[in-house]
C-alpha positions as CSV (number, residue, x, y, z in Angstrom):
1,M,-2.6,8.1,-17.2
2,T,-1.4,10.8,-14.8
3,L,2.1,11.1,-13.4
4,T,1.1,9.6,-10.0
5,E,-0.5,6.6,-11.7
6,S,2.6,6.1,-14.0
7,F,4.9,6.4,-11.0
8,A,2.9,3.9,-8.9
9,L,2.5,1.4,-11.7
10,A,6.2,1.4,-12.8
11,S,7.4,1.2,-9.1
12,F,5.0,-1.6,-8.2
13,T,6.0,-3.6,-11.3
14,L,9.7,-3.4,-10.3
15,F,9.0,-4.0,-6.7
16,S,6.8,-7.0,-7.5
17,L,9.6,-8.6,-9.6
18,A,12.1,-8.0,-6.8
19,D,9.7,-9.4,-4.2
20,L,9.2,-12.6,-6.2
21,R,12.8,-13.0,-7.0
22,Y,14.7,-11.9,-3.8
23,R,11.9,-11.7,-1.2
24,L,13.3,-8.3,-0.4
25,V,12.1,-5.0,-1.7
26,P,15.0,-2.5,-1.9
27,G,14.0,1.0,-2.5
28,I,10.5,0.9,-1.0
29,E,11.4,3.8,1.2
30,L,12.2,5.8,-1.9
31,F,8.7,4.9,-3.2
32,L,7.1,6.3,0.0
33,F,9.4,9.4,-0.2
34,G,8.4,9.9,-3.8
35,T,4.7,9.7,-3.0
36,I,5.2,12.2,-0.2
37,L,6.8,14.6,-2.7
38,L,4.0,14.1,-5.2
39,T,1.1,14.4,-2.8
40,L,2.2,16.8,-0.1
41,P,1.7,20.0,-2.1
42,V,-1.7,18.8,-3.4
43,T,-3.2,17.2,-0.3
44,P,-1.1,18.0,2.8
45,L,-3.7,16.9,5.3
46,Q,-4.3,13.4,3.8
47,T,-0.6,12.9,3.4
48,G,0.1,13.9,7.0
49,I,-2.6,11.6,8.4
50,I,-1.5,8.6,6.3
51,L,2.2,9.2,7.3
52,F,1.2,9.4,11.0
53,A,-0.7,6.1,10.6
54,C,2.3,4.6,8.9
55,A,4.6,5.9,11.7
56,W,2.2,4.4,14.3
57,G,2.6,1.0,12.7
58,L,6.4,1.2,12.3
59,F,7.3,2.4,15.7
60,R,6.1,0.3,18.6
61,S,7.0,3.1,21.0
62,I,4.0,5.1,19.9
63,P,1.1,4.1,22.1
64,G,-2.0,2.6,20.6
65,W,-4.4,5.3,22.0
66,L,-2.7,7.9,19.7
67,A,-4.2,6.0,16.7
68,L,-7.8,6.3,17.9
69,P,-8.4,9.7,16.2
70,L,-7.2,8.2,12.9
71,L,-10.2,5.8,13.1
72,F,-12.4,8.8,12.1
73,Y,-10.5,9.1,8.8
74,P,-11.5,6.2,6.5
75,P,-8.5,6.4,4.1
76,A,-6.2,5.7,7.0
77,W,-8.0,2.4,7.9
78,P,-6.0,0.1,5.5
79,V,-2.8,1.7,6.8
80,L,-3.8,1.2,10.4
81,L,-4.8,-2.4,9.7
82,T,-1.5,-3.1,8.0
83,G,0.4,-1.3,10.8
84,Y,-1.3,-3.5,13.3
85,G,-0.3,-6.5,11.4
86,Y,3.3,-5.2,11.2
87,R,3.3,-4.6,15.0
88,K,2.2,-8.2,15.6
89,G,4.8,-9.6,13.1
90,L,2.3,-10.8,10.6
91,I,3.1,-8.4,7.8
92,G,6.4,-7.2,6.5
93,R,7.7,-3.6,6.7
94,A,7.8,-3.2,2.9
95,D,4.1,-4.1,2.7
96,L,3.2,-1.4,5.2
97,L,5.3,1.2,3.4
98,A,3.7,0.2,0.0
99,I,0.2,0.4,1.3
100,S,1.0,3.8,2.9
101,G,2.3,5.0,-0.4
102,L,-0.8,3.8,-2.2
103,A,-3.0,5.5,0.4
104,C,-1.2,8.8,-0.3
105,L,-1.5,8.5,-4.1
106,F,-4.9,7.0,-4.7
107,P,-8.4,7.2,-3.2
108,L,-9.7,4.6,-0.8
109,P,-11.3,2.3,-3.4
110,A,-7.9,1.9,-5.1
111,V,-6.3,0.8,-1.8
112,L,-9.2,-1.5,-1.0
113,L,-9.0,-3.1,-4.5
114,S,-5.2,-3.5,-3.9
115,L,-5.9,-5.4,-0.7
116,L,-8.5,-7.5,-2.5
117,G,-5.9,-8.2,-5.2
118,L,-3.5,-9.2,-2.4
119,E,-6.1,-11.7,-1.1
120,V,-6.6,-13.2,-4.6
121,W,-2.8,-13.5,-4.9
122,R,-2.5,-15.1,-1.5
123,R,-5.1,-17.8,-2.4
124,I,-3.3,-18.5,-5.7
125,W,0.1,-18.6,-3.9
126,I,-0.8,-21.0,-1.2
127,R,-2.1,-23.5,-3.8
128,R,1.2,-23.6,-5.6
129,Q,3.9,-22.8,-3.0
130,T,4.4,-22.9,0.8
131,G,6.1,-20.4,3.0
132,L,6.0,-16.7,3.1
133,I,3.8,-14.9,0.6
134,P,5.2,-12.0,-1.4
135,A,2.5,-9.3,-1.1
136,L,3.5,-6.7,-3.6
137,P,2.5,-8.7,-6.7
138,G,-1.0,-9.0,-5.2
139,L,-1.1,-5.3,-4.5
140,L,-0.1,-4.7,-8.1
141,L,-2.9,-7.0,-9.3
142,G,-5.4,-4.9,-7.4
143,L,-4.0,-1.6,-8.6
144,L,-4.2,-2.8,-12.2
145,A,-7.8,-3.8,-11.6
146,F,-8.6,-0.4,-10.2
147,L,-6.9,1.4,-13.1
148,L,-8.7,-0.8,-15.7
149,L,-12.0,-0.3,-14.1
150,R,-11.6,3.4,-13.9
151,L,-10.5,3.4,-17.6
152,M,-13.5,1.4,-18.6
153,F,-16.0,3.7,-16.7
154,Q,-14.3,6.8,-17.9
155,V,-14.6,6.0,-21.6
156,T,-18.3,5.2,-21.5
């Protein structure tokens, strides 16, 4: 397991526990800052594009037409979708920052599997509880699925 994978896995485990217990995720900004420090020297273009997509979602003063060029870069799509959800008040700020960090650290299939894990988690959650859904445990579930699948296909 690489340093980035270990960092993401340890961070998401702690954040998932905090999200389940307190419904707040303190330190998610530090996670995004850590991903920037890890990925900026290696892939500066991807990190910059993902951060711009995240900034577009966070700050409503940035007009929507500035996000149009980002539609030509597929790894930015999950961040743009989450940013749109944040702008409309459907998704929390911590979820946007977490997906942005994942998009900086991992390839597009990992981010998509994390979102699929979020959907599985949402379906389990609404059967047992009502109210707001903590998203980070679902993202962790999808990230674990990606890492296990990659491990299985790497060994064979």
